TIGU-423026 format. One record per residue (C-alpha): residue number from 0; x, y, z. Coordinates in pm, whole numbers, plus 50000, padded with zeros to 5 digits. Layout:
// residues N
+-----+-------+-------+-------+
!   n !    xx !    yy !    zz !
+-----+-------+-------+-------+
! NUM !     X !     Y !     Z !
...
+-----+-------+-------+-------+
END
This chain:
// residues 435
+-----+-------+-------+-------+
!   n !    xx !    yy !    zz !
+-----+-------+-------+-------+
!   0 ! 68818 ! 19736 ! 62437 !
!   1 ! 68721 ! 20086 ! 62337 !
!   2 ! 68953 ! 20228 ! 62661 !
!   3 ! 69214 ! 19981 ! 62522 !
!   4 ! 69157 ! 20148 ! 62162 !
!   5 ! 69209 ! 20490 ! 62273 !
!   6 ! 69502 ! 20463 ! 62497 !
!   7 ! 69711 ! 20248 ! 62264 !
!   8 ! 69758 ! 20025 ! 62557 !
!   9 ! 69701 ! 19707 ! 62444 !
!  10 ! 69812 ! 19378 ! 62519 !
!  11 ! 70048 ! 19250 ! 62283 !
!  12 ! 69884 ! 18889 ! 62414 !
!  13 ! 69535 ! 18976 ! 62341 !
!  14 ! 69505 ! 19089 ! 61986 !
!  15 ! 69401 ! 18836 ! 61744 !
!  16 ! 69504 ! 18802 ! 61382 !
!  17 ! 69143 ! 18757 ! 61091 !
!  18 ! 69229 ! 18434 ! 60904 !
!  19 ! 69351 ! 18500 ! 60549 !
!  20 ! 69322 ! 18282 ! 60239 !
!  21 ! 69500 ! 18264 ! 59889 !
!  22 ! 69354 ! 18092 ! 59582 !
!  23 ! 69634 ! 17948 ! 59326 !
!  24 ! 69646 ! 18169 ! 58987 !
!  25 ! 69531 ! 17840 ! 58820 !
!  26 ! 69388 ! 17645 ! 59138 !
!  27 ! 69564 ! 17402 ! 59172 !
!  28 ! 69647 ! 17503 ! 59563 !
!  29 ! 69420 ! 17690 ! 59836 !
!  30 ! 69609 ! 17883 ! 60152 !
!  31 ! 69482 ! 17949 ! 60485 !
!  32 ! 69665 ! 18095 ! 60731 !
!  33 ! 69510 ! 18152 ! 61089 !
!  34 ! 69712 ! 18262 ! 61405 !
!  35 ! 70090 ! 18152 ! 61348 !
!  36 ! 69963 ! 17875 ! 61142 !
!  37 ! 70047 ! 17854 ! 60766 !
!  38 ! 69797 ! 17512 ! 60588 !
!  39 ! 69770 ! 17406 ! 60244 !
!  40 ! 69584 ! 17227 ! 60060 !
!  41 ! 69631 ! 17033 ! 59643 !
!  42 ! 69360 ! 16987 ! 59471 !
!  43 ! 69578 ! 16834 ! 59211 !
!  44 ! 69680 ! 16551 ! 59497 !
!  45 ! 69324 ! 16568 ! 59709 !
!  46 ! 69565 ! 16696 ! 60023 !
!  47 ! 69654 ! 16877 ! 60264 !
!  48 ! 70061 ! 16947 ! 60186 !
!  49 ! 70369 ! 17022 ! 60456 !
!  50 ! 70524 ! 17266 ! 60358 !
!  51 ! 70948 ! 17246 ! 60457 !
!  52 ! 71151 ! 17526 ! 60643 !
!  53 ! 71470 ! 17398 ! 60754 !
!  54 ! 71603 ! 17687 ! 60952 !
!  55 ! 71266 ! 17753 ! 61049 !
!  56 ! 71078 ! 17500 ! 61321 !
!  57 ! 70759 ! 17638 ! 61317 !
!  58 ! 70771 ! 17842 ! 60978 !
!  59 ! 70591 ! 18129 ! 61177 !
!  60 ! 70616 ! 18257 ! 61594 !
!  61 ! 70397 ! 18489 ! 61518 !
!  62 ! 70040 ! 18638 ! 61357 !
!  63 ! 70044 ! 18587 ! 60949 !
!  64 ! 69902 ! 18892 ! 60829 !
!  65 ! 69908 ! 18847 ! 60450 !
!  66 ! 70021 ! 18604 ! 60205 !
!  67 ! 69985 ! 18623 ! 59825 !
!  68 ! 70106 ! 18388 ! 59556 !
!  69 ! 70231 ! 18509 ! 59235 !
!  70 ! 70126 ! 18557 ! 58913 !
!  71 ! 70240 ! 18247 ! 58788 !
!  72 ! 70137 ! 18042 ! 59090 !
!  73 ! 70486 ! 17964 ! 59137 !
!  74 ! 70587 ! 18144 ! 59434 !
!  75 ! 70381 ! 18238 ! 59746 !
!  76 ! 70483 ! 18463 ! 60003 !
!  77 ! 70418 ! 18535 ! 60392 !
!  78 ! 70470 ! 18781 ! 60614 !
!  79 ! 70341 ! 18902 ! 60960 !
!  80 ! 70386 ! 19010 ! 61312 !
!  81 ! 70782 ! 18840 ! 61362 !
!  82 ! 70921 ! 19018 ! 61083 !
!  83 ! 70962 ! 18719 ! 60899 !
!  84 ! 70895 ! 18735 ! 60510 !
!  85 ! 70934 ! 18362 ! 60385 !
!  86 ! 70899 ! 18325 ! 59989 !
!  87 ! 70802 ! 17926 ! 59944 !
!  88 ! 70773 ! 17764 ! 59590 !
!  89 ! 70468 ! 17673 ! 59526 !
!  90 ! 70615 ! 17288 ! 59371 !
!  91 ! 70759 ! 17157 ! 59658 !
!  92 ! 70645 ! 17401 ! 59881 !
!  93 ! 71008 ! 17468 ! 60017 !
!  94 ! 71102 ! 17796 ! 60171 !
!  95 ! 71405 ! 17953 ! 59911 !
!  96 ! 71395 ! 18252 ! 60099 !
!  97 ! 71316 ! 18407 ! 60500 !
!  98 ! 71356 ! 18735 ! 60496 !
!  99 ! 71370 ! 19012 ! 60854 !
! 100 ! 71263 ! 19294 ! 60879 !
! 101 ! 71302 ! 19558 ! 61126 !
! 102 ! 70906 ! 19594 ! 61208 !
! 103 ! 70613 ! 19356 ! 61181 !
! 104 ! 70510 ! 19372 ! 60848 !
! 105 ! 70147 ! 19475 ! 60732 !
! 106 ! 70132 ! 19409 ! 60316 !
! 107 ! 70335 ! 19176 ! 60115 !
! 108 ! 70315 ! 19104 ! 59716 !
! 109 ! 70463 ! 18994 ! 59411 !
! 110 ! 70646 ! 19138 ! 59077 !
! 111 ! 70444 ! 18978 ! 58748 !
! 112 ! 70778 ! 18923 ! 58642 !
! 113 ! 70823 ! 18696 ! 58998 !
! 114 ! 71203 ! 18861 ! 58995 !
! 115 ! 71089 ! 19071 ! 59346 !
! 116 ! 70951 ! 19048 ! 59606 !
! 117 ! 70735 ! 19259 ! 59819 !
! 118 ! 70650 ! 19424 ! 60171 !
! 119 ! 70531 ! 19693 ! 60378 !
! 120 ! 70582 ! 19763 ! 60749 !
! 121 ! 70425 ! 19870 ! 60984 !
! 122 ! 70667 ! 20228 ! 60969 !
! 123 ! 70503 ! 20291 ! 60586 !
! 124 ! 70815 ! 20194 ! 60445 !
! 125 ! 70757 ! 19941 ! 60103 !
! 126 ! 71082 ! 19712 ! 60043 !
! 127 ! 71224 ! 19474 ! 59827 !
! 128 ! 71379 ! 19227 ! 59779 !
! 129 ! 71520 ! 19034 ! 59417 !
! 130 ! 71463 ! 18688 ! 59383 !
! 131 ! 71770 ! 18476 ! 59240 !
! 132 ! 71799 ! 18147 ! 59277 !
! 133 ! 72012 ! 17933 ! 59156 !
! 134 ! 72083 ! 17597 ! 58996 !
! 135 ! 71933 ! 17391 ! 59260 !
! 136 ! 71651 ! 17610 ! 59371 !
! 137 ! 71777 ! 17793 ! 59683 !
! 138 ! 71742 ! 18147 ! 59690 !
! 139 ! 72076 ! 18389 ! 59652 !
! 140 ! 72117 ! 18497 ! 59984 !
! 141 ! 72392 ! 18723 ! 59869 !
! 142 ! 72210 ! 19109 ! 59985 !
! 143 ! 71934 ! 19264 ! 60226 !
! 144 ! 71598 ! 19386 ! 60110 !
! 145 ! 71608 ! 19763 ! 60009 !
! 146 ! 71409 ! 20108 ! 60052 !
! 147 ! 71143 ! 20085 ! 59774 !
! 148 ! 70894 ! 20365 ! 59874 !
! 149 ! 70741 ! 20575 ! 60245 !
! 150 ! 70401 ! 20622 ! 60345 !
! 151 ! 70517 ! 20828 ! 60599 !
! 152 ! 70414 ! 20661 ! 60931 !
! 153 ! 70147 ! 20536 ! 60787 !
! 154 ! 70047 ! 20169 ! 60809 !
! 155 ! 69982 ! 20026 ! 60447 !
! 156 ! 69749 ! 19801 ! 60407 !
! 157 ! 69728 ! 19623 ! 60087 !
! 158 ! 70030 ! 19623 ! 59805 !
! 159 ! 69956 ! 19536 ! 59446 !
! 160 ! 70081 ! 19554 ! 59102 !
! 161 ! 69978 ! 19577 ! 58805 !
! 162 ! 69882 ! 19424 ! 58566 !
! 163 ! 70080 ! 19519 ! 58318 !
! 164 ! 70356 ! 19602 ! 58570 !
! 165 ! 70413 ! 19934 ! 58510 !
! 166 ! 70254 ! 20041 ! 58852 !
! 167 ! 70271 ! 19986 ! 59219 !
! 168 ! 70015 ! 20062 ! 59463 !
! 169 ! 70000 ! 20108 ! 59752 !
! 170 ! 69700 ! 20187 ! 60021 !
! 171 ! 69711 ! 20265 ! 60432 !
! 172 ! 69482 ! 20405 ! 60734 !
! 173 ! 69561 ! 20758 ! 60633 !
! 174 ! 69258 ! 20702 ! 60379 !
! 175 ! 69557 ! 20749 ! 60027 !
! 176 ! 69542 ! 20569 ! 59754 !
! 177 ! 69937 ! 20591 ! 59652 !
! 178 ! 69991 ! 20491 ! 59309 !
! 179 ! 70354 ! 20490 ! 59206 !
! 180 ! 70618 ! 20457 ! 58869 !
! 181 ! 70734 ! 20049 ! 58874 !
! 182 ! 71113 ! 20097 ! 58814 !
! 183 ! 71340 ! 19939 ! 58549 !
! 184 ! 71608 ! 19949 ! 58864 !
! 185 ! 71379 ! 19920 ! 59173 !
! 186 ! 71672 ! 19820 ! 59406 !
! 187 ! 71746 ! 20225 ! 59410 !
! 188 ! 71424 ! 20312 ! 59544 !
! 189 ! 71088 ! 20417 ! 59329 !
! 190 ! 71026 ! 20768 ! 59371 !
! 191 ! 70848 ! 20890 ! 59031 !
! 192 ! 70501 ! 20877 ! 59186 !
! 193 ! 70228 ! 20840 ! 58867 !
! 194 ! 69941 ! 20955 ! 59141 !
! 195 ! 69697 ! 21018 ! 59431 !
! 196 ! 69285 ! 20853 ! 59457 !
! 197 ! 69159 ! 21072 ! 59700 !
! 198 ! 68836 ! 21031 ! 59872 !
! 199 ! 68753 ! 20817 ! 60036 !
! 200 ! 68719 ! 20886 ! 60391 !
! 201 ! 68823 ! 20633 ! 60605 !
! 202 ! 69127 ! 20337 ! 60575 !
! 203 ! 69178 ! 20181 ! 60236 !
! 204 ! 69130 ! 19787 ! 60385 !
! 205 ! 69183 ! 19644 ! 59998 !
! 206 ! 69272 ! 19725 ! 59664 !
! 207 ! 69246 ! 19514 ! 59389 !
! 208 ! 69311 ! 19589 ! 58942 !
! 209 ! 69054 ! 19491 ! 58660 !
! 210 ! 69094 ! 19530 ! 58322 !
! 211 ! 68846 ! 19460 ! 58105 !
! 212 ! 68829 ! 19297 ! 57767 !
! 213 ! 68748 ! 19634 ! 57624 !
! 214 ! 68961 ! 19775 ! 57727 !
! 215 ! 69290 ! 19872 ! 57700 !
! 216 ! 69399 ! 19984 ! 58056 !
! 217 ! 69353 ! 19813 ! 58392 !
! 218 ! 69141 ! 20021 ! 58671 !
! 219 ! 69112 ! 20020 ! 59049 !
! 220 ! 68865 ! 19936 ! 59250 !
! 221 ! 68948 ! 19931 ! 59687 !
! 222 ! 68742 ! 19909 ! 59946 !
! 223 ! 68769 ! 20101 ! 60260 !
! 224 ! 68632 ! 20141 ! 60601 !
! 225 ! 68396 ! 20427 ! 60480 !
! 226 ! 68203 ! 20123 ! 60390 !
! 227 ! 68228 ! 20207 ! 59993 !
! 228 ! 68385 ! 20049 ! 59763 !
! 229 ! 68555 ! 20298 ! 59445 !
! 230 ! 68636 ! 20245 ! 59149 !
! 231 ! 68916 ! 20349 ! 59031 !
! 232 ! 69119 ! 20494 ! 58692 !
! 233 ! 69472 ! 20469 ! 58868 !
! 234 ! 69655 ! 20641 ! 58553 !
! 235 ! 69518 ! 20970 ! 58599 !
! 236 ! 69380 ! 20913 ! 58964 !
! 237 ! 69019 ! 21032 ! 58842 !
! 238 ! 68748 ! 20842 ! 59079 !
! 239 ! 68448 ! 20710 ! 58880 !
! 240 ! 68200 ! 20591 ! 59043 !
! 241 ! 68138 ! 20507 ! 59462 !
! 242 ! 67956 ! 20176 ! 59576 !
! 243 ! 67824 ! 20284 ! 59918 !
! 244 ! 67751 ! 19931 ! 60054 !
! 245 ! 67631 ! 20050 ! 60358 !
! 246 ! 67361 ! 20250 ! 60235 !
! 247 ! 67303 ! 19900 ! 60037 !
! 248 ! 67275 ! 19752 ! 60355 !
! 249 ! 67023 ! 19891 ! 60517 !
! 250 ! 66755 ! 19809 ! 60310 !
! 251 ! 66844 ! 19426 ! 60298 !
! 252 ! 66632 ! 19148 ! 60440 !
! 253 ! 66540 ! 19181 ! 60861 !
! 254 ! 66736 ! 18857 ! 60869 !
! 255 ! 67068 ! 19020 ! 60685 !
! 256 ! 67129 ! 19165 ! 61065 !
! 257 ! 67302 ! 19488 ! 61000 !
! 258 ! 67530 ! 19559 ! 61290 !
! 259 ! 67720 ! 19880 ! 61333 !
! 260 ! 68027 ! 19857 ! 61107 !
! 261 ! 68052 ! 19884 ! 60790 !
! 262 ! 68412 ! 19821 ! 60666 !
! 263 ! 68462 ! 19617 ! 60380 !
! 264 ! 68757 ! 19401 ! 60471 !
! 265 ! 68867 ! 19227 ! 60131 !
! 266 ! 68744 ! 19264 ! 59757 !
! 267 ! 68849 ! 18995 ! 59471 !
! 268 ! 68736 ! 19044 ! 59119 !
! 269 ! 68717 ! 18849 ! 58812 !
! 270 ! 69006 ! 18988 ! 58551 !
! 271 ! 68800 ! 19142 ! 58342 !
! 272 ! 68564 ! 19307 ! 58629 !
! 273 ! 68277 ! 19142 ! 58540 !
! 274 ! 68241 ! 18984 ! 58910 !
! 275 ! 68350 ! 19133 ! 59191 !
! 276 ! 68296 ! 19017 ! 59538 !
! 277 ! 68396 ! 19242 ! 59918 !
! 278 ! 68342 ! 19121 ! 60279 !
! 279 ! 68173 ! 19348 ! 60477 !
! 280 ! 68256 ! 19315 ! 60822 !
! 281 ! 67885 ! 19418 ! 60996 !
! 282 ! 67732 ! 19133 ! 60720 !
! 283 ! 67683 ! 18742 ! 60769 !
! 284 ! 67802 ! 18730 ! 60444 !
! 285 ! 67888 ! 18852 ! 60087 !
! 286 ! 67773 ! 19164 ! 59806 !
! 287 ! 67844 ! 19069 ! 59536 !
! 288 ! 67843 ! 19321 ! 59216 !
! 289 ! 67907 ! 19416 ! 58845 !
! 290 ! 68175 ! 19653 ! 58705 !
! 291 ! 68072 ! 19862 ! 58352 !
! 292 ! 68433 ! 20054 ! 58311 !
! 293 ! 68259 ! 20232 ! 57953 !
! 294 ! 67994 ! 20303 ! 58119 !
! 295 ! 68136 ! 20390 ! 58416 !
! 296 ! 67957 ! 20222 ! 58683 !
! 297 ! 67959 ! 19974 ! 58994 !
! 298 ! 67701 ! 19848 ! 59122 !
! 299 ! 67556 ! 19573 ! 59333 !
! 300 ! 67431 ! 19253 ! 59211 !
! 301 ! 67325 ! 19030 ! 59495 !
! 302 ! 67333 ! 19071 ! 59853 !
! 303 ! 67440 ! 18653 ! 59977 !
! 304 ! 67348 ! 18556 ! 60346 !
! 305 ! 67603 ! 18280 ! 60460 !
! 306 ! 67501 ! 18252 ! 60818 !
! 307 ! 67463 ! 18431 ! 61178 !
! 308 ! 67801 ! 18441 ! 61321 !
! 309 ! 67974 ! 18434 ! 60995 !
! 310 ! 68219 ! 18769 ! 60976 !
! 311 ! 68436 ! 18739 ! 60654 !
! 312 ! 68745 ! 18822 ! 60684 !
! 313 ! 68922 ! 18720 ! 60341 !
! 314 ! 68811 ! 18575 ! 59977 !
! 315 ! 68930 ! 18414 ! 59740 !
! 316 ! 68796 ! 18397 ! 59365 !
! 317 ! 68888 ! 18148 ! 59149 !
! 318 ! 68986 ! 18255 ! 58810 !
! 319 ! 68701 ! 18055 ! 58628 !
! 320 ! 68455 ! 18188 ! 58804 !
! 321 ! 68318 ! 17876 ! 58906 !
! 322 ! 68440 ! 17832 ! 59290 !
! 323 ! 68390 ! 18202 ! 59539 !
! 324 ! 68652 ! 18061 ! 59873 !
! 325 ! 68506 ! 18288 ! 60137 !
! 326 ! 68624 ! 18218 ! 60511 !
! 327 ! 68565 ! 18328 ! 60880 !
! 328 ! 68834 ! 18288 ! 61172 !
! 329 ! 69074 ! 18461 ! 61432 !
! 330 ! 69366 ! 18278 ! 61699 !
! 331 ! 69437 ! 18356 ! 62003 !
! 332 ! 69094 ! 18411 ! 62127 !
! 333 ! 69115 ! 18232 ! 62425 !
! 334 ! 68993 ! 18492 ! 62666 !
! 335 ! 68613 ! 18481 ! 62493 !
! 336 ! 68625 ! 18122 ! 62512 !
! 337 ! 68800 ! 17945 ! 62220 !
! 338 ! 69147 ! 17897 ! 62136 !
! 339 ! 69144 ! 17960 ! 61754 !
! 340 ! 68862 ! 17814 ! 61500 !
! 341 ! 68790 ! 17875 ! 61138 !
! 342 ! 68504 ! 17853 ! 60909 !
! 343 ! 68493 ! 17790 ! 60571 !
! 344 ! 68208 ! 17894 ! 60266 !
! 345 ! 68198 ! 17866 ! 59899 !
! 346 ! 68019 ! 17973 ! 59688 !
! 347 ! 67992 ! 17825 ! 59354 !
! 348 ! 67815 ! 17759 ! 59032 !
! 349 ! 67932 ! 18183 ! 59018 !
! 350 ! 67928 ! 18154 ! 58565 !
! 351 ! 67508 ! 18081 ! 58625 !
! 352 ! 67488 ! 18331 ! 58910 !
! 353 ! 67690 ! 18549 ! 58646 !
! 354 ! 67472 ! 18438 ! 58299 !
! 355 ! 67168 ! 18533 ! 58513 !
! 356 ! 66966 ! 18852 ! 58435 !
! 357 ! 66794 ! 18823 ! 58784 !
! 358 ! 67091 ! 18722 ! 58986 !
! 359 ! 66950 ! 18411 ! 59194 !
! 360 ! 67168 ! 18320 ! 59513 !
! 361 ! 67453 ! 18086 ! 59466 !
! 362 ! 67482 ! 17758 ! 59568 !
! 363 ! 67643 ! 17789 ! 59922 !
! 364 ! 67898 ! 17425 ! 60019 !
! 365 ! 67958 ! 17330 ! 60335 !
! 366 ! 68301 ! 17260 ! 60509 !
! 367 ! 68222 ! 16832 ! 60386 !
! 368 ! 68096 ! 16934 ! 60115 !
! 369 ! 68367 ! 17172 ! 59947 !
! 370 ! 68746 ! 17059 ! 59861 !
! 371 ! 68993 ! 16972 ! 60028 !
! 372 ! 68787 ! 17178 ! 60309 !
! 373 ! 68714 ! 16971 ! 60586 !
! 374 ! 69053 ! 16801 ! 60548 !
! 375 ! 69226 ! 17140 ! 60609 !
! 376 ! 68986 ! 17303 ! 60844 !
! 377 ! 69024 ! 16989 ! 61096 !
! 378 ! 69418 ! 17120 ! 61180 !
! 379 ! 69282 ! 17437 ! 61314 !
! 380 ! 69024 ! 17338 ! 61516 !
! 381 ! 69215 ! 17084 ! 61748 !
! 382 ! 68947 ! 16791 ! 61697 !
! 383 ! 68843 ! 16541 ! 61453 !
! 384 ! 68479 ! 16569 ! 61516 !
! 385 ! 68358 ! 16948 ! 61623 !
! 386 ! 67947 ! 16875 ! 61766 !
! 387 ! 67914 ! 17187 ! 61935 !
! 388 ! 68024 ! 17528 ! 61765 !
! 389 ! 67799 ! 17785 ! 61810 !
! 390 ! 67970 ! 17924 ! 62125 !
! 391 ! 68258 ! 17911 ! 61908 !
! 392 ! 68139 ! 18088 ! 61617 !
! 393 ! 67956 ! 18374 ! 61848 !
! 394 ! 68294 ! 18388 ! 61990 !
! 395 ! 68522 ! 18387 ! 61696 !
! 396 ! 68282 ! 18657 ! 61513 !
! 397 ! 68338 ! 18916 ! 61851 !
! 398 ! 68741 ! 18851 ! 61846 !
! 399 ! 68710 ! 18927 ! 61481 !
! 400 ! 68533 ! 19207 ! 61443 !
! 401 ! 68789 ! 19337 ! 61792 !
! 402 ! 69079 ! 19193 ! 61536 !
! 403 ! 68977 ! 19418 ! 61287 !
! 404 ! 68971 ! 19734 ! 61457 !
! 405 ! 69305 ! 19725 ! 61663 !
! 406 ! 69441 ! 19632 ! 61263 !
! 407 ! 69303 ! 19911 ! 61084 !
! 408 ! 69213 ! 20136 ! 61364 !
! 409 ! 69464 ! 20378 ! 61452 !
! 410 ! 69549 ! 20436 ! 61802 !
! 411 ! 69525 ! 20757 ! 61949 !
! 412 ! 69735 ! 20823 ! 62218 !
! 413 ! 69767 ! 21077 ! 62522 !
! 414 ! 70094 ! 21367 ! 62477 !
! 415 ! 70215 ! 21152 ! 62784 !
! 416 ! 70248 ! 20789 ! 62604 !
! 417 ! 70333 ! 20944 ! 62274 !
! 418 ! 70661 ! 21122 ! 62501 !
! 419 ! 70703 ! 20755 ! 62682 !
! 420 ! 70746 ! 20597 ! 62331 !
! 421 ! 70930 ! 20761 ! 62187 !
! 422 ! 71205 ! 20820 ! 62398 !
! 423 ! 71171 ! 20438 ! 62439 !
! 424 ! 71234 ! 20419 ! 62053 !
! 425 ! 71507 ! 20661 ! 62114 !
! 426 ! 71686 ! 20440 ! 62436 !
! 427 ! 71670 ! 20192 ! 62185 !
! 428 ! 71849 ! 20355 ! 61914 !
! 429 ! 72081 ! 20426 ! 62125 !
! 430 ! 72190 ! 20084 ! 62281 !
! 431 ! 72205 ! 19933 ! 61880 !
! 432 ! 72431 ! 20243 ! 61799 !
! 433 ! 72667 ! 20088 ! 62108 !
! 434 ! 72700 ! 19767 ! 61998 !
+-----+-------+-------+-------+
END
């Protein structure tokens, strides 16, 4: 596998996709993506929700790489390697619009007013689509997505709108975080850069905004392959604090086995920043951090160990601070002994954990105990009764590490290989021009 990564000879059939999770901002539902499958569980109805897409069946034909809810929960977006961006209404879970991308999609975001959907492709271009609905709730299809901004051929790993809607933050594999002013007329492009937040020494994997109650502005948190979580004043581009989770991991008790890669794969936070959760690839659990913006301090409160062979890939945090959803999973891992597997864990009683100065461990719920968790997962496990999961979980954990490495680590091509890829792209462009 190492040889494949360094030469760029990655077999598309051998690529695996990490499991993703997203929680409705009003906690009405939860969405889980694994491979090309998308599943939704409705908490209010206590059942899985069927997704309706009249144009495509199944909804996606290749790995889903990005999912997100809008700020008010009315819209949901999914996108991935099939070059399709699908926009869903969450009251009916009907696909109201499918946008075709020229390249595979790596990140998505919805503007806070719900009028625009943005997505990034593998060439580092962010595209924007204006969403207008008719009287029947269908999205108009009169215009195609237009380019909004670019990262100059660097894969964008994350897109986030600031809480006030004034900025859009984009992170990439080349250690950069770009803060761009979101214009009043974004369909004409967004060319005014507010700042770059520079300081990470490896790929930036995830972003999230916080808005402390005693501050007049929001702040940005970022996670990276350099094993740090950083706090930024994104308006000025100033780095306020760096929390080295790798250094903390080296001090953990021996039962929490520390492995080579300590990349931060996902972060999620309460709106006020009082609770921050970070998923670390080389650890079998979640780092809990706290943010003191007036003191410009970001510090680790506790490490929550889940279990061996559990490598978290995505987090979902409820706004009520009662539940933290943690998912591990990967698809297309048949060579490792299992076709697909996902595991959900929920950390509960987080409000009590926050109020406890000593930071007692939250309660960890198993699949069968969590609301909707078992019903949601059975559709990914291929059986109503999975009794022997140890080997499958071990294989999935291995696949997750490979998936994150392939997704985020920049491949190094030989000069001969680069020339061949360039000629191949030019040949395809020439054929398109002929038609």
